[in-house]
C-alpha positions in Angstrom: 91.6 82.7 95.2 89.0 80.4 93.7 90.0 81.8 90.2 93.3 80.0 90.4 94.4 76.4 90.6 97.8 75.9 92.3 99.6 72.7 91.6 103.0 71.4 92.9 105.4 68.9 91.4 108.2 66.9 93.0 111.9 67.2 92.2 112.4 63.5 92.4 115.8 63.4 90.5 117.3 66.6 91.8 120.2 64.8 93.4 121.6 64.1 89.9 123.0 67.7 89.9 126.7 67.9 90.4 128.4 70.5 92.6 130.7 71.6 89.7 127.9 72.2 87.2 128.0 75.6 85.5 124.6 77.2 85.6 123.5 78.6 82.2 120.3 79.9 80.6 120.0 76.9 78.4 117.5 75.1 80.6 115.8 71.8 79.7 112.1 71.5 79.2 110.4 70.9 82.5 107.1 69.1 82.7 104.7 71.3 84.6 101.3 69.8 83.8 99.8 66.4 83.0 96.4 65.2 81.9 94.1 64.0 84.7 91.3 64.8 87.1 91.9 65.6 90.8 89.2 65.6 93.4 91.2 66.6 96.5 92.4 70.1 95.8 91.3 72.8 98.3 89.5 74.9 95.6 87.6 71.8 94.4 87.8 69.2 91.7 89.5 70.1 88.4 90.6 68.4 85.2 93.6 69.1 82.8 94.0 67.7 79.3 95.6 68.4 75.9 92.8 71.0 75.1 93.4 73.0 78.3 97.2 73.0 77.7 96.8 74.0 74.1 94.6 76.9 75.3 97.3 78.0 77.8 100.0 78.0 75.1 97.8 79.9 72.6 96.9 82.5 75.2 100.6 82.9 76.1 101.4 83.5 72.5 98.9 86.3 72.3 100.0 87.9 75.6 102.4 90.8 75.9 104.6 89.7 78.8 106.7 86.8 80.0 105.3 84.4 82.7 106.9 85.0 86.1 108.3 82.3 88.4 108.3 83.4 92.0 108.8 82.0 95.6 106.0 80.4 97.5 103.3 82.0 95.3 104.1 85.5 96.5 102.7 86.9 93.2 99.3 85.7 94.6 99.8 86.3 98.3 102.6 88.7 99.1 103.2 92.4 99.0 106.6 91.9 97.5 107.0 89.2 94.8 110.6 89.0 93.5 111.0 86.7 90.5 112.9 83.4 90.8 112.9 83.0 87.0 111.0 83.6 83.8 109.2 81.7 81.1 110.1 83.6 78.0 107.6 84.6 75.2 110.4 85.0 72.7 111.5 82.4 71.9 108.3 80.7 73.0 109.2 78.7 76.1 105.9 76.9 76.7 104.6 73.9 74.8 101.9 71.2 75.0 102.6 67.7 73.8 100.9 64.4 74.3 98.6 65.6 77.0 101.4 67.3 79.0 102.6 70.9 79.5 106.3 71.8 79.3 108.2 75.0 80.1 111.7 76.3 79.9 112.6 78.4 82.9 115.4 81.0 83.0 116.3 81.1 86.6 117.7 84.1 88.5 121.1 83.8 90.2 119.4 83.8 93.6 117.0 81.0 92.6 119.9 79.0 91.1 121.7 79.2 94.4 118.6 78.0 96.3 118.2 75.0 93.9 121.9 74.1 94.1 121.8 74.2 97.9 118.6 72.1 97.9 116.8 74.9 99.7 114.0 74.6 97.2 113.1 71.3 95.6 109.7 71.6 94.0 107.8 73.5 91.3 104.2 74.7 91.7 102.5 76.1 88.6 99.4 78.3 89.0 96.6 77.7 86.4 93.7 80.1 85.8 90.7 78.4 84.3 88.6 81.5 83.6 91.0 84.3 82.6 89.4 87.7 81.6 91.0 89.5 78.8 91.9 93.1 80.0 91.2 94.7 76.7 88.0 93.1 75.6 86.6 91.7 78.9 86.1 88.3 77.3 86.7 85.1 79.1 89.6 83.6 77.2 89.7 80.4 79.3 92.8 78.6 80.6 96.1 80.4 81.2 99.3 79.7 83.0 99.5 82.5 85.6 102.8 81.8 87.2 105.2 79.1 88.6 106.6 79.0 92.1 109.5 77.5 93.8 108.1 75.8 96.9 108.7 73.0 99.4 105.0 72.1 99.7 104.0 70.0 96.7 100.4 69.1 95.8 101.2 66.7 92.9 104.2 64.5 92.6 103.9 63.2 89.0 106.0 65.7 87.1 109.7 66.4 86.2 112.4 67.6 88.6 113.8 71.1 88.8 116.8 71.2 86.5 119.3 74.0 86.0 120.8 73.4 82.6 121.3 70.9 79.8 124.2 69.2 81.5 121.7 67.2 83.6 120.6 65.5 80.4 124.1 64.6 79.2 125.2 61.0 79.3 128.2 59.9 81.4 130.1 59.3 78.2 129.6 62.9 77.0 131.2 64.3 80.2 134.2 61.9 80.2 137.8 63.0 79.7 139.7 61.3 76.9 141.6 59.2 79.5 138.3 58.0 80.9 137.0 57.1 77.5 140.2 55.2 76.7 139.9 53.3 79.9 136.3 52.5 79.2 137.1 51.2 75.7 139.8 49.0 77.1 137.4 47.7 79.8 134.7 47.0 77.1 137.3 45.0 75.0 138.3 43.0 78.1 134.7 42.3 78.9 134.0 41.2 75.3 137.0 38.8 75.5 135.9 37.4 78.8 132.4 36.9 77.4 133.8 35.0 74.4 135.9 32.8 76.6 132.9 32.0 78.8 130.7 31.1 75.8 133.5 28.9 74.5 133.9 27.1 77.8 130.1 26.7 78.1 130.0 25.1 74.7 132.9 22.7 75.6 131.1 21.7 78.8 127.9 21.1 76.9 129.7 19.0 74.3 131.5 17.0 77.0 128.2 16.4 78.8 126.6 15.2 75.5 129.5 12.9 74.8 129.4 11.5 78.3 125.7 10.9 78.2 126.0 9.1 74.8 128.8 6.9 76.2 126.8 6.0 79.4 123.7 5.1 77.4 125.6 3.1 74.9 127.3 1.2 77.7 124.0 0.5 79.3 122.6 -0.8 76.0 125.7 -3.0 75.6 125.1 -4.4 79.1 121.5 -5.1 78.1 120.2 -2.8 80.9 118.5 -0.6 78.3 116.8 -1.7 75.2 118.0 0.0 72.0 114.5 1.3 71.4 114.8 3.3 74.6 118.0 5.1 73.7 116.5 8.5 72.9 114.5 8.6 76.2 117.5 7.3 78.2 119.7 10.1 76.7 117.2 12.7 77.8 117.2 11.2 81.3 121.0 11.0 81.5 121.5 14.6 80.3 118.9 15.9 82.8 120.3 14.0 85.8 123.5 12.1 85.1 124.0 11.2 88.8 120.4 9.8 89.0 121.0 7.9 85.8 124.2 6.3 87.2 122.4 5.2 90.4 119.5 3.8 88.4 121.9 1.8 86.2 123.7 0.4 89.4 120.5 -1.4 90.4 119.1 -2.1 86.9 119.1 -5.8 86.0 120.0 -6.9 82.4 117.4 -8.5 80.3 117.9 -11.8 78.4 116.5 -12.9 75.1 114.1 -15.8 75.5 113.3 -18.3 72.8 111.1 -16.6 70.1 113.1 -13.4 70.4 111.2 -11.7 73.3 113.3 -9.6 75.7 112.8 -10.5 79.3 114.4 -9.5 82.6 116.3 -12.4 84.2 114.2 -12.2 87.3 111.0 -12.4 85.2 111.8 -15.2 82.8 111.2 -18.0 85.3 107.7 -16.8 86.3 105.2 -18.9 84.4 102.5 -16.2 84.5 104.7 -13.4 83.3 104.1 -12.7 79.6 106.8 -11.3 77.3 104.8 -8.1 76.8 104.6 -7.5 80.6 108.4 -8.0 80.9 109.1 -5.6 78.1 106.8 -3.0 79.7 108.6 -3.4 83.0 111.9 -2.9 81.4 111.1 0.4 79.8 111.5 3.8 81.6 
């Protein structure tokens, strides 16, 4: 058994299958191998990559038979090994792309029933790293020996077991015309509601802007804010209008002293308070 590496992959999205799906031979491509190195396998550490997968595909193209899919690796362990499906040589149903290995599996009726009933949920491919050619006796390297349906996965990084192309269809592709019409009407309604919301938000923003300008202009007129401070006061008012109102309630107006300096009324009678100090205190 040390001449084989047995891997398992989880059927994470199996529950996407519908009870009414019609099982056909037009299966999707299933990912059955990924690049990486694994240290914890019972037969020892091993590594898979694009080169090993290319070798598997090339050796399959040169072989004379299809690749069998079985149950619980009975092709390796059992006296009887009924097929659960087949990876066809014609058309070629094995490919390597971007460091991953993919297969199309033509399931038997019995295997299809098992998968639909969730009695089998995982795939377990068997890789042979040192395959001996029967005719020449040469070591031809990596081959895909078989693939099993199992419930004891080793790896969990690969694709789910799928039965046909319907699993890859979008919701819209499987809708009735009545459902499509209802969806179109709902989309139109949502678009109208979105437009109304955007219009309302714009009006609220405009009202807030106008209110802030009015409040700041009133504060300037009441000499609670110096005209030079208008831009800063507008920012403060827009960010926290309630806070601005409370500040204005307690703010004292400034007066213009002889010479044109702006002073707060509670500062102008202090002999040591300079005009610059008063202006600084009046600013935010």
